[in-house]
N, C-alpha and C positions, 0 to 999 in steps of 0.2 A: 592513404589507400587502405583497403582491408587487409588484415593479416591473413596469411595462408593457412594457419592452423585453425581448426574449428573447435570451440569450446563444447563441452557436453551440453546437450540440448535441454534435457529435463531438469527442473528445479534450479534454474540459474537466472541471474539478472545481468545482462550485457550492456554496459554503458558505451555510448558512442557519441561522436561529434560530426556534424555536417560542416566541413571546412569552408565551403563557399557561401554558407548561409548564416553563420554565427548562431547555429541552433545545436543544442545538445539534446541527448535523449537516452532512454533506457528501453531495452527489449527484454521482457520477462516471460518465462515459461514455468508454470507451477503445475506439477502433476502429483507426485508423491506428497508434496507439502499440503496441497489442498485436500487430498484424501486423508492425510493425517489430521488436519483441522476438523473436517466434517464428520469423520467416523467417531469422534468423541461424543457426538450428540445425535439425536433422532429428529432433526428439523424437518418440517414440511418443505416441499419443493420450492415454494416461493421464498422461504427464509434461507434455504440452502443457496439459492441463486444470489441473494443479497450478501450473504457472508462470503461467497466465492468472489463476488465483485470487489468487496471491501478488502479481502485478503490480497487480491491481485494489485489493487491500488497501493496497498501498504508496501508490497515488495518493490514496486516501481519507484515510489517516493523514498522509501527507507534506504535504498542502496547508497544514497549520498551521505549518510551520517557516518561519523567517525567510529573507530574501534571502541567497543564497550559502551557506546551510547545506546539509548533506547528511544525509539520513535513510536508514538501511540496515535492512532486515529480513532475518532469516536463520533458516532451519530446518535443524537438524542432527538426523539420524535414523539409527537402526539398521536401518531398513527398506530395501527396494530403491532408493528415492530417498533418497540419503544426505544431500544438501544442496540447498537452494534459496536463492539470494541475490539480493536486489534492492537497487537504489539509487535514491533520489529526490533530485535536485539542485535546490535552490531557485533561482528566477530570479536572474540576475546583476543585473538592474535591474527596478524595478516596470514591469509591462506586458509583459515578455518571458516566453516560455514556460518552465515547469519541464521537467526532463528525467528520463526513467526508463529504466533498463536492468535486465536480469534474466538469470539462467541457472540450470541445474540440473545436478547431478552424480548419476548413477544407475548401478546395476548391471543392465545389460540382461538378463542371464541370470536374475535374481531377480524381474523384473517378472511379475506374474500378471494374470489376466483379470478380476480383481475391479474394484470402483469405485476411482477415483483415491485416495481417502483411505486405502484399504487398502495403498497402496504406501509409506506412511510408518509407521515403527514408533516405538518409544520414543525420546524425544529431548527437544529443547528449542526454544523459540521465543524469538528475541531481537530487540530493537530497539536501534539505536545512533544517536545524534545527534552529528554532528561539527560544532562551531560555528566551525571555522577555526583558523588558526595561533594558537599560544600559549593555546589554550583546551582544558581537559580534556574529552574526549568523555564523554557520558552513555550508560550501557548498562544495560539491564534484561533479565532472563532469567526465563522461566517454563517449566514442563514442557509438552510438547505435549499437546493434547487427543486423546482417542481418536477424536474425530469429524473434522470438517473443519478446514482451516486457519483459517477465519474464527472458528471456535469457540476455537481457540488464541489468536487475537488478542483475542477477548472476555475470555478468561481472563487474558491479560496485563494488560489495563486494570483488571480487577477486583482482581487481586492486587497488581500493582506500583504502580498509580496510584489505586486506590480510586475509580474512576469507572465507574459502570454504563454499558456500551457494547453496542450491538447492530448487527449487519450484516445486510443482505439483498443477495445477489449473484446475478448471472446472466451466463453467458458461453457462447460456442460459435461455430461457423461457420455462416454463412448463404450461400445460393446467390444470387449477383447476376445481373443481366441478362447474357446471354451465357454463363452457366454457370460463371463464375469463383466461387471461394470467398473469403469475407472474414470475418475475425474480428469479432465484436461482443461487447461486454462493458459491463455497467452495474451500478451498486450504490449503496446508501444506507448511510450510517453515522450512527447516533444516539448521542449521549453526553449524560448528565445533567451539567449545570453544577453547580459548588459551590453549597451552600445559599444561597438568595437572602436577603440582609439586608432587602431590601424586603418580602419575604413575611413574614419573621420579625417585622418591626416592625408589620405590619398584621394579623397573624393572630389576635391576642388577642381581637378582637371577633367572630370568625367561628365561632359555634357552640361556644365554649369552655365546658366544664363545670368545676365546682369541683374535680373529681378528675383533670383532664387538664391537664397543663402545656402552655405554648406550644411547647416542644420536642417534646412528644408529638404535638401537632397538626401541627407542621411535618413530622415524620417521616411521619405518616400521609398528609398531602397530597402530599409528595414521591413516595411510593410509588404513590399513586393516579394522579398525573400521568404517572409513568413507565409504569405498566401500561397506561394509556389510550392513550398514544402508540404503544406497542408493539403494541397491538391494531390500531391503524390501519396500522402497518407490515406486519403479517401479511396485509393484503388486497392488497398490491402484486402485480401479475402480471408474468410473465416478459417479455411483449412491451412492457410499460410501461417496463421497464428497458433493453431492448436494441433495441426496435423503432424504426423511423425516424419515426414519426408523432407520438409523445407527447413534447412538449418538457419541459424541467426544471420550468419554472414551472407548467405544467398538471398535471404529476405531483404536485408538492408541494401544489398547491391541491386536487387530488382526494383525496390521502391525509390532509392535515392542515389543511383549511380551518377547522376549529373551533379550531385552536391559534394562529391569527393568524401564519402563517409570514412571515418577513422574510428576503429574500435579499440577499446581498452580491455583490461583484464576482467574476465567474468567473475561475478560473485556467486558462489553456491549458497543455497538456502535450504533449510530443513524445518520441519515442524518441531517446536520445542517450547516447553513451559518452564517458568522460573519458580514455580511454587515449591515449597518445602515445609517440613514441620517447623523449622526455625522461623520461617516467614509467617506462618500461621500464629505461632506464639507471640511474635512481635506485633501482629495486627490486633491481638487480644489483650495486649499489655496495658491498654488504656482503660479497660473495664474494671469496675469495682467488684468486690466480693459478691454483692447483691446481684449485679448484672450477670456474673458468671453462674450464680445459682439458678437464675432464670433460664440460662442456656443449657443447664445440665439435664440430660435425659434421664428416664426412669432407671436405666442401668448404672447411673452414677458417673457417666462419661460426658465430656463435651466433644461434639463432632463438628467437623467443617469439611466442606467439599469445594474443590477448585472449579470455578465456572468455566475455565478454559479447557482443562484436560480431564476433569472428572475425578481426580485423585481424592481419596477419602481419608481424612485424618481423625484419629480417636485419641483424646487427650485426657489426662487426669485433671479434674477441676482445681486441685490444689497447686498445680504447676503452671497455671495461666492467669492472666489478669494481674491486678494489683496484689493479689494474694500469693503470687509466685515467689518462691524463695530461691 
């Protein structure tokens, strides 16, 4: 059953489970986070929409990673928007917020006046999980869908993880009191859990015929559960995902009350970047003295900008690269 207490609505990811359907999910709301991501850049509206969608997907998928892990999503494309990259940093400690950052690389001259999904061409969708030092990162890659980014994510889970997955997303700018604009985004992710041993053990006495095995019944019931839950998901309205009045618990109860929804502790998220001067120095450590000389500006300094947050770093050439002491 749903808990009686309501988590704070904005900038949270709420995990839940539908007990009668063996389906798990997350419900995310990103408002301040998305504003923090997008205000670092001056993207055209179609690019903003794609970055917003990718950031929301990252929050929904990233909530499952462990403390201090990093999840990265990346789109590489031959279209006008060449790349979108996002990072989700798991909390340093339990109870602390997770951090999200994102940016896009695009060819402004090639952008068209069509829908955002038409700005992405043939390419791939990738997920990378970095578990920390001395651990080999996990990476999965699938071709981009011709539709939306969330359809590419659904295809990734179907092909790479063999897990039926469904997303429902909504995002855009709203006009606040006083006339100011604010980003609002919300989404739901559903994912079928591995086949339940509990169901397999008890299924034999539920309408089993002589010519239908337990595994056949299990497969049929799994499909029926999944289809039923997705029919409920299709009834979700845009204002329920991004509006200020419908709380997560109320939305889950409205959509899935027949499935006995159970919610878990909400994860707060915030915009955050991991860049630092030390990291910049580390990234330049592989370059030779000649390479560093070619990077040195007229004023005798080496500069670097973070593509995620726009931070600007000015360094002494003698302190970076293979010439550093």
